[in-house]
Steps between C-alpha positions, in 0.01 A plus 500: 500500500463143384413587141794737441829354387810577705795573276865580569593870483449631150800561279493866408760441232302219338183707510680797346672308221204288390177604674284288271679175590525594867136599543371210293686260730374687805140488378529124454531478881161665560294812448626642831854423610751611760806634321787670684277512807216683325151377415482541123175483302568372148179435307328789318172478697686508829726784388196701391332439836806613699515819292130586517363360829594794723295369793744210539814617318584861579746744344530670840786411729752398235854634467512878543855517359651715772193718553233513767218578255334279240585545133203630298319331335705177522459438873137596547175299483148605395318722571802732549676347202192561285517872574868514407438312175224743405742787556803352326363289214408795273854635536646175358240428230577364154421841348734688733782252448461506119607866504843385618568279195683755278747580780546128570575434132750785492666388825525137385661599170737738676617209715540276194693778323752488781602139441381373162817604321730285713311176434417408860351638820425418860127535450402518864715802588481667160132449418291321762597743778490839324182460295256431788716705736491821302134434419419486872698815576317688224165367620570629851651825376834425667851578369657212311823562694325357808441161335813339657362577847177320420684202353699471823180554699299218340794258521553581870130462577436187294837322525674599824647149521721589205653777711552317829472152653403648837124531555529804728717674241248415227225665705720802565567538127129483425422762766776727372371495143137521611584815699691645205202434272265670747722808517529513121129473427401731788698773328353415158143505634557841660626635166200355314261653752655837424520450125298205358601354166372233261691219671361201690567647845306815412226276363479316832459833680215605273316167497198456723223250567175643630684819590770324704863534389821323591693648792872573469576192712290284269679640194830414672372145550423473129831653393694251710376215282547663160877447456469134604209439263623716213870417501525133595242287319525658155880505513499130590251411225695685229827337600351152544308535174796599286707216649218257418448630145878493445475121505200488266593627149158384377327743736745777413396459137131528590551814709717664233277418202158519666493791749127445545595190703681706764187550711425129537873432542506735799208321665662160449833633624332623819355152549817316403750694710264606785743748660283528814503135595266519801291737710464472875196551719442491876247244623227698679253221588521123530439335165623219276593438139500145363491363853797707618415724798610862509515654848471869592839668503655263246612608155360355181699517177298504179728359229436712192758297310335166574160637394655631178634153413193300603352268233150554639528867403722486189526261210862383459616725786865395468517625142552865406211582267556845354140510373336361817143623533338539736790545739360510854831532680507633855829687479336829601288331766124471482189664639506833682875480559591469132815709450412867444800543274420213265405729209831688523698176538333347194566815298868507597544134411325539164711800405830338600432172318370675189782753470773248589394247235450774244868592534665182631314213333748222581706466818621249757649482848855631479757225449642376828242679716340316792153628592455537877133464590366595842165475676530711813194632685275328242632702207683309226764683299852482354808690612604576142368439148803498266388472137677520163366538149516215251 
């Protein structure tokens, strides 16, 4: 490994608080580095290879999060993954997601109605959680009253270290919530078999490729991922984004006076904040990147954040350019494993930014508040987003 730099264990806090400075310094050490004991690929070409070269970097064999079965489609490789994408992609298309916009607008404004009169809010709990959360519950045809269970579920699965310092206890917590999720969705699937609706789960039952449909177990494997994908990343991006814009009155003015800029602002926000900081793959065959060997059984981390701040891919990458075009960020991944929910996520972000700045054009971080950033399990977020109007 003579061409990979050995670095001291990475500072999660430093990476969470200022990922651009942290990853820029890391990239200066090499295109492949060892950080916190992991081989991390930093340059865009290498990141793209790790995410698309399934012969050498496999999605199989990664963390099953307390389950014995792979998550679909996240933990599958072609050709099986190709079949799942053909089944699921039409269900999450731009056209299907666009139908959800009126409800998203109404839900966002209902949230804003609840706090606008008092002059401040905790935007994560009062906006960033309920908007995508209720959207997901409606998409799946599930009662909104069950949303707290799924919030607890995704936190237990993705961040068990926040619940216990003991590794065995962390694994037990993951298994407990994984089992609870299986029981929950097994019951839902049985009900949909008896009485299909127009929800996503019913759509998965009806979908077929060449006459072959998803089994109940496969639908369970898809459903396991949905709360993690639908409740975590968008919530983080909304909260991180409003905290960032709170310190940039110039950008607040643009978003409030020129709503047509919201779409490009969302794309730049996804690049700038990069809530999913890295994606992991299992090395399937001996290979190398930039002279660094990767051995079968090792993990490779593809740093989405580093690729999003790379000057070979972006002009002035350490500047927030609200009109950046083209914007070839990798926040939703790349290739066949591009996030299935990216159209819904983009829609939710556009609606929230548009409606917020329409009604709250000038705001700042609440006086005296200290923003606590975290970057656990490769997801960057904030614990709270306290904002007040100016």
